N, C-alpha and C positions, 0 to 999 in steps of 0.2 A: 775772824772765826767767819764761815760763810756756812749758808745752809744750801741744803738739795735744795732742787728748784729742776726746771726744763732744760734738758741739753740736745737739743736738735742741733745748733752751731758749736757742741762742745770741741775742743781742739782746734775751734778758728779765733785767730788774733788779731785782733783790730787795734791798729793804732789810731787814733783818734784828734786831729787837732781842733777839732769843732768849738764854738760855742753858741752863747744867747739858745736858741728853738730849733731851728729846721736843721742843724748837721747833730744837735744833744738828739733829738729825738730819734734821727733816724739810728742813733749808736742807743741808744737805747731801747729801741725793738730787737736789736740785734743782742744786748746783754740781756736783757728778759729772756733771750732764749738759748742763753746756754754761753755765746761770745765771750771769750777773753777782750775786755775794750780796756784800753789803757790812755788815759784823757792826757795830752798833754796841755800844761798850761801856762802863761807867764807866770815868774816867778814873783812881779809885784804885785798883781791885782789878782791873777789867775782869770776863770771865765765871767765875764762881764755880770752874767746873770748872778754870778754869789752875793751883786748887791743890790740887785733889783728889788727893793722893799721899801717899807713896811709890807708883809708881816715876814719876822724872821724866825726859821727854827734852829736854834742855836747858833754857831756863829753863820749860817748861810740863810739866804734869801728862800722863802718858799718856793719862789719862781725856779729858784736852782735844784733845791732840794726834790720837784716833780718830775724832771728826768732825768736825773744823773746817778742812781741810785746803780747797782752790780756794777761798777763801773771802778777802777784803779785811776790814781792822779801822779806824773809825775812833774815835775813842775822844771822847765829849761827855758833859758832864753836863748833863742834860737839864730840869735844875732851874734852870739860870741863860741866861736871855733869848738871850742869843748864841746859844750852841749850841742851844737849843732850836730855834731859827731856822734854825741850818744843818742841821739834821736834818729841818723840813720841805723845805728846799730840796735835801737828797737825794729825799722822798718823791715830791716834783714829778716826779724822773726817771724816778719806778720806775714797774714795773707791777704788785709784788706788796709787801706790807706781812707780816712773821710778827710776834708778840709773844705771850709766852707770861709777863705778868706775871700778878698775882693781879687778878681779874676787878676795875675802876673803877680802877685805877694809870695804866692810859690815858688815863681824861676826865681824873683828875686833872693829869697833867703836860701835857696839850691837843692828845693824840693821838688823840681818842676815831673809830671806826670813822670814823661819820658826816661829822666834819669834814674827816677826811684823804679820803673819797670826793666831799664837796662841791667841796674844791680839785684835786681828778686824779677825774673821773668813772671814767678805765678802769682805777684801781686796785681790784688785788683785796686786802682787808686779813685776816689769818686771824690768831685768837686762840685759844692752846691755854691751858688752864687744868683744874686739878685735875677739876670736876664742870661746869661750862658757865656762862656767861656771865650766867646769869641766877638763879646758884645760892647768891649769898652769895662772901665772899670769901675763905673757907679756901684755904689753901697745899695743895695737892696733889702729893707726891713717890708715888713710885712703889713704895714698900715702903707706905703707908697707900693705894694705890687699889686694889694688889692685893687688900687686906685688904675695904675698901668692896665690890669688887665682886662680890667671891664666888670669885673666883677660886683665893684661899688654901683653899679650902672645897674643895677638888675637885682639889686636888693635895697629893703626900704622905700618908703611911698612914693611915688612917682615924683620927678622933680627934685629928688634931696637924696640924694647918693650915701649910700648907708654900710660902714665898714660890717663885715661878720660879726657876732659875739668873741667869735675867739679865731685864733691867730692862723686862719686857714689855708694861706700862703706856706707859712714854716712849716706845718704838721702837713698840709700834702706834698711836700716837694722832700721832706724828711721821710715818707712813707714811700713813693716815690723811688728815692737811693737806696732804703733798704731793699727795695723788693728786684730792684736791680743789681743788687750787690750777691743776694742771694742768688740770680740768676746764674749772676759770674762765677760762681763758689762752683754752681751744677755742672756749666760748661765747663769750667777745669777740670773737672773730673775726669772730660774724655781727651782735650787738650792739652792738658798741663799747663797754661797761660793763662795770664787774667785780664782783666780790660779796663778801660781809660774811661771812667762813666760822667758825662757833661750834664749836670741836672740845675735846670735853673729853674725861680721861683714862676717867674712869668710865666713860660710852657706847663709847669705844674697846673696849674689854674687855670690858663685858656685851656687845656686838656681836660677839665673838669666843667668846663659848661658845656658839653655835649649837647642835650638837646635845646639849650636857649640857642648853640653855633648854628646848629642844625636848621632853624627856622631861620636865622636869617642869611643863612647859605642857602637855601631855599627858595628865598623868598625876595633879597635883598633888601628887605625891611627890618630894622632896626626897634623893633619894639620898645617901648616905657616901661620898667619894673611894674608889676604887679602885687608890690607889697608883698601880703602874708597871702594870696590866691596864690592860683596855679593860670597860666597862658594858656593851655591848651587843654583842661579839663575842667569840668565844672559840674555841682558845686565841689571846690576841694581848695580848703587853707583855715583860717583862724574865724570864727566868729566869735562876736562876744554873746554871755549869755547875761543873766541876771545881778549874779554874782562874781563873772569872772569871765573868761573868756576857754573853749575849747578850739581842738581842728576836728575836722572830718574831711576825708576823702572818700569823695562816689567814684568809685570807676569806672562804673556801666550802667547800662541803662536798669539794671536787676536790681542793684543797690541802688537806682533814684528812687526807683519804686518804693522800696523795702523804706527808703527815708520820708517819703512824703507820707506812708501809711505811719511810721513811729510818730508825727512830728502831729500829724492829724491835719495833713493838707491834703486831702484827697484831689483839692483841687489843680493843686502842682503838677498831680501825676497826667492830666488831662489838659492840660494846657501846650494847644500847637506848639508853641515856641520854646518848651523844655523836653521835647519829644526824644531825642538824641542827645548825644555830648555835642559836637558840633554844631546843634542850635542853643542848647546852655550854652555856650562858650561865644556863643553874637551875642543871648542877650543876659550875660553873666550881670552885667549891672542891677537889672531888673529881676532877675532871679534872687541874687544875694538881697534886694531890698526886701524881697517875700519873706526870705529864710528870717532876716535880721525881727520881722513882726511878731516871728514865731519862738524865738529863741532869746527874744529881750524879755519874756513871761515868766520863764523857768531858770532854774537853781543850774549851775553845774553837774551834780549830781542826778537830776529828776532829767536832764539832756542827756547824760552818757547811758543812763540806765535803761532811756526808753531806744535809742539806736543802738546800745550792744546787745538788745532782745531782740532788735528787729536784723542784726546781722550787719549793720553800716559801722564802717572802720572808724573809730576816734577816740578822741583821748583828751587829759587836762591838759593845760599849759602850765606846766609847774614851778618854782622856783628852784635854783642849785641844790639851795639849803635840804628841800622836800628830795629832790633825788638822791643826793651823795646818803641824806640820813633813814633813805626808805630803806626796808627790810629786805626786797629783792636784790637791789645793787649790792648788797653785804653778800645775799644768798650766792651772787653769779663772781662771788671774790673779786668787784672791780672797785674794792677801799682796802688798802692794804697800811697797815702800821708798822710801826717798829720805833727800836731804838738808834738814835745815831751814836758814834764815839763820844759826840759833845754831853749823851745823858738828856737831849731833847727829844721829848717821843712826838714822831711825825704818821702823819697820815697824806697818802698819795691816792690818785686813781690809777687802777693797772692799765695796760695792754690787753684786749680785747681775749686773746685767744684761750681755746680751751683744747688741750691734745688728750683726748680718752679721758677727759673730765680733771685734769689735771691743768689748772693757770699757773701763771709766773707769779713766782715770790720773790722779796728780796732776801738773797744770798750775801749780799754787801750794801749798808747804806752808801749814802755818795759820801764821798771820799773829800777827807781834808787837803789843803791844796798841796801835793809834792808829799804827798804821806805813801807814795810805794816806790820814793826814789831807790831808799838803799835794797828795797827785794829787786829794782826792776835795771838799775842804769850800775853797772860794774866799774866805770870809769869816774875819776872825780871829775864834776862838775861846776860852773861856776856857782851855782847856788842850791844849799842842801837845805832843803827846810824841817829837817828834823828837829823836834823838838829838844 
């Protein structure tokens, strides 16, 4: 049973050979937009993420549940000729194939992109890997890529490389892959043929270095991490107050003067060291020391009230529990609740789109392993997991 939802990609079939996070996040985005995503899993264990718990929601880990709604599952052993042929039959009906095996695996299985495109010229094949299809067969997990991409070197305290709290390499590569797929589908409207897409987690993270990369490319100097502050804007970052932390972002001279007024620090407004942003960046350590004196004596509520009243961008540093339980998060349809086939209730975060006020919905709960073999596989296959 399915619920109505967004259908911007209605009629698009995606055969999904991915597991863990980068690929499933890509196909989640397509599924939430209405694509028919058929998840092909190994019949013995399925997607590794099914087991990455606790906690579990019914038989599957919450990790798996978070990114596999609105998909169907077939269980096929691609090393068996009958199952491989069943997968090829599915691909013949598809618009998109997504895989995130190690480079070379698809070819060894008989699913090389060139072969699939020859069989189905309209097909777009998207491969997601750690380092790219031409960079060997290294396995790429998010933790590894955050290190190899340089992201960890600009995160955390100076001299203490730190990973992002979210698996940004997985999520970014999944987002870039979904964007590329939608672009290829649009192009196919005029050309009638698909594309072969190569998305690397390394490339995705390097692309996200943006202004950090620009600073190095312009100066030849690799600056150390500035932790919770900003390298080229001041004051801009996280500040400790008497009962917690706040973020404050002063983006121009006018905001700086209003900040000085809000904190009752007219001396900072006339200090020549802080007259312009380039000067404030030069003397950021001294400026932040002065701000620490002011913030250390006031509470989060007091600080934010004064800064908001003055029109200075600022906000609290909240725990994830506060965000997910926040009324505004609910109002924005960013948390969805549904019942899985096992009867277990699940709550997951939504993808962020709003189209004419409509947000994605859970049309189908995350599938059981091989749940849809009987719907999608006409021929006999090696493994039929139907109960």
